[in-house]
PyMOL CGO cylinders between C-alpha atoms (Angstrom):
from pymol import cmd
from pymol.cgo import CYLINDER

trace = [
    CYLINDER, 124.00, 245.20, 85.21, 123.01, 246.53, 82.08, 0.3, 1, 1, 1, 1, 1, 1,
    CYLINDER, 123.01, 246.53, 82.08, 123.76, 249.99, 80.82, 0.3, 1, 1, 1, 1, 1, 1,
    CYLINDER, 123.76, 249.99, 80.82, 121.72, 252.17, 78.67, 0.3, 1, 1, 1, 1, 1, 1,
    CYLINDER, 121.72, 252.17, 78.67, 123.97, 250.72, 75.26, 0.3, 1, 1, 1, 1, 1, 1,
    CYLINDER, 123.97, 250.72, 75.26, 122.40, 247.40, 76.28, 0.3, 1, 1, 1, 1, 1, 1,
    CYLINDER, 122.40, 247.40, 76.28, 118.98, 248.76, 76.04, 0.3, 1, 1, 1, 1, 1, 1,
    CYLINDER, 118.98, 248.76, 76.04, 116.97, 247.98, 72.85, 0.3, 1, 1, 1, 1, 1, 1,
    CYLINDER, 116.97, 247.98, 72.85, 116.27, 251.65, 71.04, 0.3, 1, 1, 1, 1, 1, 1,
    CYLINDER, 116.27, 251.65, 71.04, 113.82, 253.44, 70.58, 0.3, 1, 1, 1, 1, 1, 1,
    CYLINDER, 113.82, 253.44, 70.58, 111.30, 253.07, 73.66, 0.3, 1, 1, 1, 1, 1, 1,
    CYLINDER, 111.30, 253.07, 73.66, 108.03, 252.74, 72.12, 0.3, 1, 1, 1, 1, 1, 1,
    CYLINDER, 108.03, 252.74, 72.12, 105.31, 254.15, 73.57, 0.3, 1, 1, 1, 1, 1, 1,
    CYLINDER, 105.31, 254.15, 73.57, 101.50, 254.77, 72.23, 0.3, 1, 1, 1, 1, 1, 1,
    CYLINDER, 101.50, 254.77, 72.23, 102.55, 257.95, 71.15, 0.3, 1, 1, 1, 1, 1, 1,
    CYLINDER, 102.55, 257.95, 71.15, 106.17, 258.82, 71.33, 0.3, 1, 1, 1, 1, 1, 1,
    CYLINDER, 106.17, 258.82, 71.33, 109.34, 257.08, 70.93, 0.3, 1, 1, 1, 1, 1, 1,
    CYLINDER, 109.34, 257.08, 70.93, 112.16, 257.70, 72.89, 0.3, 1, 1, 1, 1, 1, 1,
    CYLINDER, 112.16, 257.70, 72.89, 116.04, 257.29, 71.92, 0.3, 1, 1, 1, 1, 1, 1,
    CYLINDER, 116.04, 257.29, 71.92, 119.82, 257.88, 72.71, 0.3, 1, 1, 1, 1, 1, 1,
    CYLINDER, 119.82, 257.88, 72.71, 120.42, 261.94, 71.31, 0.3, 1, 1, 1, 1, 1, 1,
    CYLINDER, 120.42, 261.94, 71.31, 122.26, 261.73, 68.23, 0.3, 1, 1, 1, 1, 1, 1,
    CYLINDER, 122.26, 261.73, 68.23, 124.96, 265.08, 67.15, 0.3, 1, 1, 1, 1, 1, 1,
    CYLINDER, 124.96, 265.08, 67.15, 122.24, 265.49, 64.31, 0.3, 1, 1, 1, 1, 1, 1,
    CYLINDER, 122.24, 265.49, 64.31, 119.59, 266.42, 66.77, 0.3, 1, 1, 1, 1, 1, 1,
    CYLINDER, 119.59, 266.42, 66.77, 121.40, 269.10, 68.60, 0.3, 1, 1, 1, 1, 1, 1,
    CYLINDER, 121.40, 269.10, 68.60, 120.12, 272.14, 66.61, 0.3, 1, 1, 1, 1, 1, 1,
    CYLINDER, 120.12, 272.14, 66.61, 116.14, 270.55, 67.20, 0.3, 1, 1, 1, 1, 1, 1,
    CYLINDER, 116.14, 270.55, 67.20, 116.95, 270.03, 70.92, 0.3, 1, 1, 1, 1, 1, 1,
    CYLINDER, 116.95, 270.03, 70.92, 118.63, 273.78, 71.14, 0.3, 1, 1, 1, 1, 1, 1,
    CYLINDER, 118.63, 273.78, 71.14, 115.49, 274.96, 69.16, 0.3, 1, 1, 1, 1, 1, 1,
    CYLINDER, 115.49, 274.96, 69.16, 113.56, 273.75, 72.32, 0.3, 1, 1, 1, 1, 1, 1,
    CYLINDER, 113.56, 273.75, 72.32, 115.79, 274.68, 75.31, 0.3, 1, 1, 1, 1, 1, 1,
    CYLINDER, 115.79, 274.68, 75.31, 116.70, 278.45, 74.31, 0.3, 1, 1, 1, 1, 1, 1,
    CYLINDER, 116.70, 278.45, 74.31, 113.13, 279.26, 74.94, 0.3, 1, 1, 1, 1, 1, 1,
    CYLINDER, 113.13, 279.26, 74.94, 112.55, 281.47, 77.94, 0.3, 1, 1, 1, 1, 1, 1,
    CYLINDER, 112.55, 281.47, 77.94, 110.03, 279.20, 78.81, 0.3, 1, 1, 1, 1, 1, 1,
    CYLINDER, 110.03, 279.20, 78.81, 111.87, 276.38, 78.89, 0.3, 1, 1, 1, 1, 1, 1,
    CYLINDER, 111.87, 276.38, 78.89, 114.97, 277.29, 79.54, 0.3, 1, 1, 1, 1, 1, 1,
    CYLINDER, 114.97, 277.29, 79.54, 114.57, 279.19, 82.93, 0.3, 1, 1, 1, 1, 1, 1,
    CYLINDER, 114.57, 279.19, 82.93, 114.07, 275.97, 84.75, 0.3, 1, 1, 1, 1, 1, 1,
    CYLINDER, 114.07, 275.97, 84.75, 117.13, 273.74, 83.28, 0.3, 1, 1, 1, 1, 1, 1,
    CYLINDER, 117.13, 273.74, 83.28, 120.35, 272.92, 85.21, 0.3, 1, 1, 1, 1, 1, 1,
    CYLINDER, 120.35, 272.92, 85.21, 122.39, 273.79, 82.37, 0.3, 1, 1, 1, 1, 1, 1,
    CYLINDER, 122.39, 273.79, 82.37, 121.37, 276.41, 79.78, 0.3, 1, 1, 1, 1, 1, 1,
    CYLINDER, 121.37, 276.41, 79.78, 124.27, 277.43, 77.68, 0.3, 1, 1, 1, 1, 1, 1,
    CYLINDER, 124.27, 277.43, 77.68, 123.57, 280.67, 76.00, 0.3, 1, 1, 1, 1, 1, 1,
    CYLINDER, 123.57, 280.67, 76.00, 124.71, 280.01, 72.41, 0.3, 1, 1, 1, 1, 1, 1,
    CYLINDER, 124.71, 280.01, 72.41, 123.82, 277.54, 70.11, 0.3, 1, 1, 1, 1, 1, 1,
    CYLINDER, 123.82, 277.54, 70.11, 127.89, 277.19, 69.61, 0.3, 1, 1, 1, 1, 1, 1,
    CYLINDER, 127.89, 277.19, 69.61, 128.34, 276.51, 73.58, 0.3, 1, 1, 1, 1, 1, 1,
    CYLINDER, 128.34, 276.51, 73.58, 125.15, 274.23, 73.57, 0.3, 1, 1, 1, 1, 1, 1,
    CYLINDER, 125.15, 274.23, 73.57, 126.85, 271.95, 70.58, 0.3, 1, 1, 1, 1, 1, 1,
    CYLINDER, 126.85, 271.95, 70.58, 130.13, 272.31, 72.50, 0.3, 1, 1, 1, 1, 1, 1,
    CYLINDER, 130.13, 272.31, 72.50, 128.38, 270.98, 75.91, 0.3, 1, 1, 1, 1, 1, 1,
    CYLINDER, 128.38, 270.98, 75.91, 126.01, 268.34, 74.47, 0.3, 1, 1, 1, 1, 1, 1,
    CYLINDER, 126.01, 268.34, 74.47, 128.75, 267.05, 72.18, 0.3, 1, 1, 1, 1, 1, 1,
    CYLINDER, 128.75, 267.05, 72.18, 130.50, 265.87, 74.62, 0.3, 1, 1, 1, 1, 1, 1,
    CYLINDER, 130.50, 265.87, 74.62, 130.54, 262.01, 74.92, 0.3, 1, 1, 1, 1, 1, 1,
    CYLINDER, 130.54, 262.01, 74.92, 129.46, 261.92, 78.64, 0.3, 1, 1, 1, 1, 1, 1,
    CYLINDER, 129.46, 261.92, 78.64, 126.46, 264.22, 78.88, 0.3, 1, 1, 1, 1, 1, 1,
    CYLINDER, 126.46, 264.22, 78.88, 125.72, 262.79, 75.27, 0.3, 1, 1, 1, 1, 1, 1,
    CYLINDER, 125.72, 262.79, 75.27, 125.72, 259.43, 77.02, 0.3, 1, 1, 1, 1, 1, 1,
    CYLINDER, 125.72, 259.43, 77.02, 122.92, 260.26, 79.18, 0.3, 1, 1, 1, 1, 1, 1,
    CYLINDER, 122.92, 260.26, 79.18, 120.49, 262.60, 77.02, 0.3, 1, 1, 1, 1, 1, 1,
    CYLINDER, 120.49, 262.60, 77.02, 117.56, 261.02, 74.84, 0.3, 1, 1, 1, 1, 1, 1,
    CYLINDER, 117.56, 261.02, 74.84, 115.32, 262.48, 72.65, 0.3, 1, 1, 1, 1, 1, 1,
    CYLINDER, 115.32, 262.48, 72.65, 111.44, 262.64, 72.86, 0.3, 1, 1, 1, 1, 1, 1,
    CYLINDER, 111.44, 262.64, 72.86, 110.20, 262.41, 69.41, 0.3, 1, 1, 1, 1, 1, 1,
    CYLINDER, 110.20, 262.41, 69.41, 106.72, 261.98, 68.33, 0.3, 1, 1, 1, 1, 1, 1,
    CYLINDER, 106.72, 261.98, 68.33, 106.10, 260.38, 64.96, 0.3, 1, 1, 1, 1, 1, 1,
    CYLINDER, 106.10, 260.38, 64.96, 102.99, 261.35, 62.62, 0.3, 1, 1, 1, 1, 1, 1,
    CYLINDER, 102.99, 261.35, 62.62, 101.84, 258.19, 61.28, 0.3, 1, 1, 1, 1, 1, 1,
    CYLINDER, 101.84, 258.19, 61.28, 99.83, 260.50, 58.19, 0.3, 1, 1, 1, 1, 1, 1,
    CYLINDER, 99.83, 260.50, 58.19, 102.83, 262.77, 57.44, 0.3, 1, 1, 1, 1, 1, 1,
    CYLINDER, 102.83, 262.77, 57.44, 105.62, 260.69, 58.27, 0.3, 1, 1, 1, 1, 1, 1,
    CYLINDER, 105.62, 260.69, 58.27, 107.22, 263.87, 59.94, 0.3, 1, 1, 1, 1, 1, 1,
    CYLINDER, 107.22, 263.87, 59.94, 109.37, 262.91, 63.29, 0.3, 1, 1, 1, 1, 1, 1,
    CYLINDER, 109.37, 262.91, 63.29, 109.79, 266.08, 65.08, 0.3, 1, 1, 1, 1, 1, 1,
    CYLINDER, 109.79, 266.08, 65.08, 111.85, 265.91, 68.61, 0.3, 1, 1, 1, 1, 1, 1,
    CYLINDER, 111.85, 265.91, 68.61, 109.63, 267.62, 71.10, 0.3, 1, 1, 1, 1, 1, 1,
    CYLINDER, 109.63, 267.62, 71.10, 111.78, 267.06, 74.48, 0.3, 1, 1, 1, 1, 1, 1,
    CYLINDER, 111.78, 267.06, 74.48, 114.49, 265.64, 75.91, 0.3, 1, 1, 1, 1, 1, 1,
    CYLINDER, 114.49, 265.64, 75.91, 115.65, 263.23, 78.85, 0.3, 1, 1, 1, 1, 1, 1,
    CYLINDER, 115.65, 263.23, 78.85, 118.55, 262.33, 81.17, 0.3, 1, 1, 1, 1, 1, 1,
    CYLINDER, 118.55, 262.33, 81.17, 119.07, 259.25, 82.94, 0.3, 1, 1, 1, 1, 1, 1,
    CYLINDER, 119.07, 259.25, 82.94, 121.94, 259.50, 85.13, 0.3, 1, 1, 1, 1, 1, 1,
    CYLINDER, 121.94, 259.50, 85.13, 123.20, 256.53, 86.20, 0.3, 1, 1, 1, 1, 1, 1,
    CYLINDER, 123.20, 256.53, 86.20, 124.82, 257.03, 89.95, 0.3, 1, 1, 1, 1, 1, 1,
    CYLINDER, 124.82, 257.03, 89.95, 125.71, 254.88, 93.13, 0.3, 1, 1, 1, 1, 1, 1,
    CYLINDER, 125.71, 254.88, 93.13, 123.66, 255.54, 95.89, 0.3, 1, 1, 1, 1, 1, 1,
    CYLINDER, 123.66, 255.54, 95.89, 125.16, 256.64, 99.07, 0.3, 1, 1, 1, 1, 1, 1,
    CYLINDER, 125.16, 256.64, 99.07, 126.39, 253.99, 101.36, 0.3, 1, 1, 1, 1, 1, 1,
    CYLINDER, 126.39, 253.99, 101.36, 129.15, 253.29, 103.62, 0.3, 1, 1, 1, 1, 1, 1,
    CYLINDER, 129.15, 253.29, 103.62, 132.71, 252.25, 102.66, 0.3, 1, 1, 1, 1, 1, 1,
    CYLINDER, 132.71, 252.25, 102.66, 132.73, 248.79, 103.43, 0.3, 1, 1, 1, 1, 1, 1,
    CYLINDER, 132.73, 248.79, 103.43, 129.59, 248.40, 101.16, 0.3, 1, 1, 1, 1, 1, 1,
    CYLINDER, 129.59, 248.40, 101.16, 129.84, 250.93, 98.83, 0.3, 1, 1, 1, 1, 1, 1,
    CYLINDER, 129.84, 250.93, 98.83, 130.68, 248.65, 95.95, 0.3, 1, 1, 1, 1, 1, 1,
    CYLINDER, 130.68, 248.65, 95.95, 127.08, 247.27, 96.39, 0.3, 1, 1, 1, 1, 1, 1,
    CYLINDER, 127.08, 247.27, 96.39, 125.46, 250.52, 96.27, 0.3, 1, 1, 1, 1, 1, 1,
    CYLINDER, 125.46, 250.52, 96.27, 127.87, 251.24, 92.76, 0.3, 1, 1, 1, 1, 1, 1,
    CYLINDER, 127.87, 251.24, 92.76, 125.11, 251.91, 89.58, 0.3, 1, 1, 1, 1, 1, 1,
    CYLINDER, 125.11, 251.91, 89.58, 121.84, 251.53, 91.31, 0.3, 1, 1, 1, 1, 1, 1,
    CYLINDER, 121.84, 251.53, 91.31, 120.18, 254.91, 91.07, 0.3, 1, 1, 1, 1, 1, 1,
    CYLINDER, 120.18, 254.91, 91.07, 119.20, 257.64, 88.52, 0.3, 1, 1, 1, 1, 1, 1,
    CYLINDER, 119.20, 257.64, 88.52, 118.56, 261.00, 88.80, 0.3, 1, 1, 1, 1, 1, 1,
    CYLINDER, 118.56, 261.00, 88.80, 116.00, 261.99, 85.51, 0.3, 1, 1, 1, 1, 1, 1,
    CYLINDER, 116.00, 261.99, 85.51, 115.18, 265.55, 84.29, 0.3, 1, 1, 1, 1, 1, 1,
    CYLINDER, 115.18, 265.55, 84.29, 113.26, 266.17, 81.47, 0.3, 1, 1, 1, 1, 1, 1,
    CYLINDER, 113.26, 266.17, 81.47, 112.31, 269.47, 79.32, 0.3, 1, 1, 1, 1, 1, 1,
    CYLINDER, 112.31, 269.47, 79.32, 109.82, 269.57, 76.61, 0.3, 1, 1, 1, 1, 1, 1,
    CYLINDER, 109.82, 269.57, 76.61, 108.44, 272.05, 74.17, 0.3, 1, 1, 1, 1, 1, 1,
    CYLINDER, 108.44, 272.05, 74.17, 105.92, 274.08, 75.23, 0.3, 1, 1, 1, 1, 1, 1,
    CYLINDER, 105.92, 274.08, 75.23, 103.50, 273.25, 72.26, 0.3, 1, 1, 1, 1, 1, 1,
    CYLINDER, 103.50, 273.25, 72.26, 103.29, 269.60, 73.54, 0.3, 1, 1, 1, 1, 1, 1,
    CYLINDER, 103.29, 269.60, 73.54, 102.81, 270.70, 77.22, 0.3, 1, 1, 1, 1, 1, 1,
    CYLINDER, 102.81, 270.70, 77.22, 99.44, 269.31, 78.70, 0.3, 1, 1, 1, 1, 1, 1,
    CYLINDER, 99.44, 269.31, 78.70, 98.91, 266.82, 76.65, 0.3, 1, 1, 1, 1, 1, 1,
    CYLINDER, 98.91, 266.82, 76.65, 100.32, 264.02, 78.79, 0.3, 1, 1, 1, 1, 1, 1,
    CYLINDER, 100.32, 264.02, 78.79, 103.66, 263.55, 76.72, 0.3, 1, 1, 1, 1, 1, 1,
    CYLINDER, 103.66, 263.55, 76.72, 106.24, 264.60, 79.02, 0.3, 1, 1, 1, 1, 1, 1,
    CYLINDER, 106.24, 264.60, 79.02, 104.24, 261.67, 81.86, 0.3, 1, 1, 1, 1, 1, 1,
    CYLINDER, 104.24, 261.67, 81.86, 104.18, 259.14, 78.97, 0.3, 1, 1, 1, 1, 1, 1,
    CYLINDER, 104.18, 259.14, 78.97, 107.56, 259.43, 78.44, 0.3, 1, 1, 1, 1, 1, 1,
    CYLINDER, 107.56, 259.43, 78.44, 109.32, 259.65, 81.79, 0.3, 1, 1, 1, 1, 1, 1,
    CYLINDER, 109.32, 259.65, 81.79, 106.79, 256.61, 82.55, 0.3, 1, 1, 1, 1, 1, 1,
    CYLINDER, 106.79, 256.61, 82.55, 108.86, 255.20, 79.62, 0.3, 1, 1, 1, 1, 1, 1,
    CYLINDER, 108.86, 255.20, 79.62, 112.01, 255.76, 80.70, 0.3, 1, 1, 1, 1, 1, 1,
    CYLINDER, 112.01, 255.76, 80.70, 111.12, 254.69, 84.55, 0.3, 1, 1, 1, 1, 1, 1,
    CYLINDER, 111.12, 254.69, 84.55, 110.00, 251.63, 83.70, 0.3, 1, 1, 1, 1, 1, 1,
    CYLINDER, 110.00, 251.63, 83.70, 112.92, 250.77, 81.79, 0.3, 1, 1, 1, 1, 1, 1,
    CYLINDER, 112.92, 250.77, 81.79, 115.34, 252.12, 84.99, 0.3, 1, 1, 1, 1, 1, 1,
    CYLINDER, 115.34, 252.12, 84.99, 113.39, 249.33, 87.27, 0.3, 1, 1, 1, 1, 1, 1,
    CYLINDER, 113.39, 249.33, 87.27, 113.32, 246.41, 84.31, 0.3, 1, 1, 1, 1, 1, 1,
    CYLINDER, 113.32, 246.41, 84.31, 115.76, 246.20, 82.27, 0.3, 1, 1, 1, 1, 1, 1,
    CYLINDER, 115.76, 246.20, 82.27, 118.51, 248.80, 83.64, 0.3, 1, 1, 1, 1, 1, 1,
    CYLINDER, 118.51, 248.80, 83.64, 117.42, 246.67, 87.48, 0.3, 1, 1, 1, 1, 1, 1,
    CYLINDER, 117.42, 246.67, 87.48, 118.57, 249.86, 89.01, 0.3, 1, 1, 1, 1, 1, 1,
    CYLINDER, 118.57, 249.86, 89.01, 116.76, 250.11, 92.44, 0.3, 1, 1, 1, 1, 1, 1,
    CYLINDER, 116.76, 250.11, 92.44, 115.75, 254.16, 92.70, 0.3, 1, 1, 1, 1, 1, 1,
    CYLINDER, 115.75, 254.16, 92.70, 115.08, 256.78, 90.76, 0.3, 1, 1, 1, 1, 1, 1,
    CYLINDER, 115.08, 256.78, 90.76, 114.92, 260.76, 91.74, 0.3, 1, 1, 1, 1, 1, 1,
    CYLINDER, 114.92, 260.76, 91.74, 114.55, 263.92, 90.40, 0.3, 1, 1, 1, 1, 1, 1,
    CYLINDER, 114.55, 263.92, 90.40, 114.63, 267.24, 91.82, 0.3, 1, 1, 1, 1, 1, 1,
    CYLINDER, 114.63, 267.24, 91.82, 113.04, 271.08, 90.26, 0.3, 1, 1, 1, 1, 1, 1,
    CYLINDER, 113.04, 271.08, 90.26, 112.72, 274.61, 92.01, 0.3, 1, 1, 1, 1, 1, 1,
    CYLINDER, 112.72, 274.61, 92.01, 109.54, 274.86, 94.08, 0.3, 1, 1, 1, 1, 1, 1,
    CYLINDER, 109.54, 274.86, 94.08, 108.20, 277.49, 91.48, 0.3, 1, 1, 1, 1, 1, 1,
    CYLINDER, 108.20, 277.49, 91.48, 108.27, 275.20, 88.74, 0.3, 1, 1, 1, 1, 1, 1,
    CYLINDER, 108.27, 275.20, 88.74, 104.78, 273.37, 89.07, 0.3, 1, 1, 1, 1, 1, 1,
    CYLINDER, 104.78, 273.37, 89.07, 104.51, 271.64, 86.31, 0.3, 1, 1, 1, 1, 1, 1,
    CYLINDER, 104.51, 271.64, 86.31, 107.43, 269.83, 86.75, 0.3, 1, 1, 1, 1, 1, 1,
    CYLINDER, 107.43, 269.83, 86.75, 106.80, 268.68, 90.60, 0.3, 1, 1, 1, 1, 1, 1,
    CYLINDER, 106.80, 268.68, 90.60, 103.57, 267.82, 89.25, 0.3, 1, 1, 1, 1, 1, 1,
    CYLINDER, 103.57, 267.82, 89.25, 104.78, 265.36, 86.77, 0.3, 1, 1, 1, 1, 1, 1,
    CYLINDER, 104.78, 265.36, 86.77, 106.53, 263.85, 89.20, 0.3, 1, 1, 1, 1, 1, 1,
    CYLINDER, 106.53, 263.85, 89.20, 103.50, 263.46, 91.85, 0.3, 1, 1, 1, 1, 1, 1,
    CYLINDER, 103.50, 263.46, 91.85, 101.42, 261.89, 88.90, 0.3, 1, 1, 1, 1, 1, 1,
    CYLINDER, 101.42, 261.89, 88.90, 103.89, 259.06, 88.29, 0.3, 1, 1, 1, 1, 1, 1,
    CYLINDER, 103.89, 259.06, 88.29, 103.94, 258.02, 91.92, 0.3, 1, 1, 1, 1, 1, 1,
    CYLINDER, 103.94, 258.02, 91.92, 106.81, 259.98, 92.78, 0.3, 1, 1, 1, 1, 1, 1,
    CYLINDER, 106.81, 259.98, 92.78, 107.23, 260.35, 96.77, 0.3, 1, 1, 1, 1, 1, 1,
    CYLINDER, 107.23, 260.35, 96.77, 108.14, 264.40, 97.79, 0.3, 1, 1, 1, 1, 1, 1,
    CYLINDER, 108.14, 264.40, 97.79, 111.49, 263.74, 99.43, 0.3, 1, 1, 1, 1, 1, 1,
    CYLINDER, 111.49, 263.74, 99.43, 112.45, 266.75, 100.45, 0.3, 1, 1, 1, 1, 1, 1,
    CYLINDER, 112.45, 266.75, 100.45, 111.26, 270.36, 100.48, 0.3, 1, 1, 1, 1, 1, 1,
    CYLINDER, 111.26, 270.36, 100.48, 114.21, 272.91, 100.87, 0.3, 1, 1, 1, 1, 1, 1,
    CYLINDER, 114.21, 272.91, 100.87, 114.15, 276.55, 102.01, 0.3, 1, 1, 1, 1, 1, 1,
    CYLINDER, 114.15, 276.55, 102.01, 116.23, 279.01, 99.72, 0.3, 1, 1, 1, 1, 1, 1,
    CYLINDER, 116.23, 279.01, 99.72, 118.76, 276.14, 98.86, 0.3, 1, 1, 1, 1, 1, 1,
    CYLINDER, 118.76, 276.14, 98.86, 119.07, 276.45, 94.99, 0.3, 1, 1, 1, 1, 1, 1,
    CYLINDER, 119.07, 276.45, 94.99, 120.42, 279.88, 93.24, 0.3, 1, 1, 1, 1, 1, 1,
    CYLINDER, 120.42, 279.88, 93.24, 118.24, 280.11, 89.89, 0.3, 1, 1, 1, 1, 1, 1,
    CYLINDER, 118.24, 280.11, 89.89, 120.54, 282.16, 86.95, 0.3, 1, 1, 1, 1, 1, 1,
    CYLINDER, 120.54, 282.16, 86.95, 118.20, 285.21, 87.66, 0.3, 1, 1, 1, 1, 1, 1,
    CYLINDER, 118.20, 285.21, 87.66, 120.40, 285.94, 91.03, 0.3, 1, 1, 1, 1, 1, 1,
    CYLINDER, 120.40, 285.94, 91.03, 117.53, 284.47, 93.10, 0.3, 1, 1, 1, 1, 1, 1,
    CYLINDER, 117.53, 284.47, 93.10, 117.57, 281.86, 95.92, 0.3, 1, 1, 1, 1, 1, 1,
    CYLINDER, 117.57, 281.86, 95.92, 114.49, 279.45, 95.45, 0.3, 1, 1, 1, 1, 1, 1,
    CYLINDER, 114.49, 279.45, 95.45, 112.91, 276.88, 97.76, 0.3, 1, 1, 1, 1, 1, 1,
    CYLINDER, 112.91, 276.88, 97.76, 113.56, 273.12, 95.87, 0.3, 1, 1, 1, 1, 1, 1,
    CYLINDER, 113.56, 273.12, 95.87, 111.90, 269.64, 96.39, 0.3, 1, 1, 1, 1, 1, 1,
    CYLINDER, 111.90, 269.64, 96.39, 113.09, 266.44, 95.20, 0.3, 1, 1, 1, 1, 1, 1,
    CYLINDER, 113.09, 266.44, 95.20, 111.12, 263.72, 94.59, 0.3, 1, 1, 1, 1, 1, 1,
    CYLINDER, 111.12, 263.72, 94.59, 112.14, 259.93, 94.41, 0.3, 1, 1, 1, 1, 1, 1,
    CYLINDER, 112.14, 259.93, 94.41, 110.51, 256.35, 93.48, 0.3, 1, 1, 1, 1, 1, 1,
    CYLINDER, 110.51, 256.35, 93.48, 111.49, 252.51, 94.68, 0.3, 1, 1, 1, 1, 1, 1,
    CYLINDER, 111.49, 252.51, 94.68, 111.80, 249.65, 92.54, 0.3, 1, 1, 1, 1, 1, 1,
    CYLINDER, 111.80, 249.65, 92.54, 109.40, 248.11, 95.03, 0.3, 1, 1, 1, 1, 1, 1,
    CYLINDER, 109.40, 248.11, 95.03, 106.69, 250.62, 94.60, 0.3, 1, 1, 1, 1, 1, 1,
    CYLINDER, 106.69, 250.62, 94.60, 106.44, 250.17, 90.57, 0.3, 1, 1, 1, 1, 1, 1,
    CYLINDER, 106.44, 250.17, 90.57, 104.44, 250.09, 88.79, 0.3, 1, 1, 1, 1, 1, 1,
    CYLINDER, 104.44, 250.09, 88.79, 102.46, 253.04, 90.45, 0.3, 1, 1, 1, 1, 1, 1,
    CYLINDER, 102.46, 253.04, 90.45, 98.41, 252.82, 90.34, 0.3, 1, 1, 1, 1, 1, 1,
    CYLINDER, 98.41, 252.82, 90.34, 97.58, 255.06, 87.35, 0.3, 1, 1, 1, 1, 1, 1,
]
cmd.load_cgo(trace, "trace")
């Protein structure tokens, strides 16, 4: 089965490029992820630039992290406007068939700079990644989760055709110390592409 290393990067959409994270991208990614309105919803939010660099310089984390770039044809600028995670994983299976479930699904995650929200960029990038998962990578399922209070995230999942599979009560401990409700969404390959 192909891996993300076998993909012809970057993925190109109408307005964006999605490509693997390079070490030179860490400061731009940190500039977005350190913002309170972004970092409040992240599962991992190192508190300092140094801790961020240490975390995202680690090969396994870098291998599943991709940046969203918005090329500007007029100026030639190529700002990083967000990032995506594609964590390929094994599906749950009974022991006798566990090998057949290996590497068959992916967990997705994303973060976008606040000045680029509300313009369809996140949907465009995540749609391209879902398409990659179901076509080139041949996965059978993608899933994503968020705190229920993160309405923009779960609304995006619904716009992309992902199905709400779980709504849980106070199951996630937020770094603020508050136990928060959670939501989990998924989509199967046979449900893609979703009519848009």
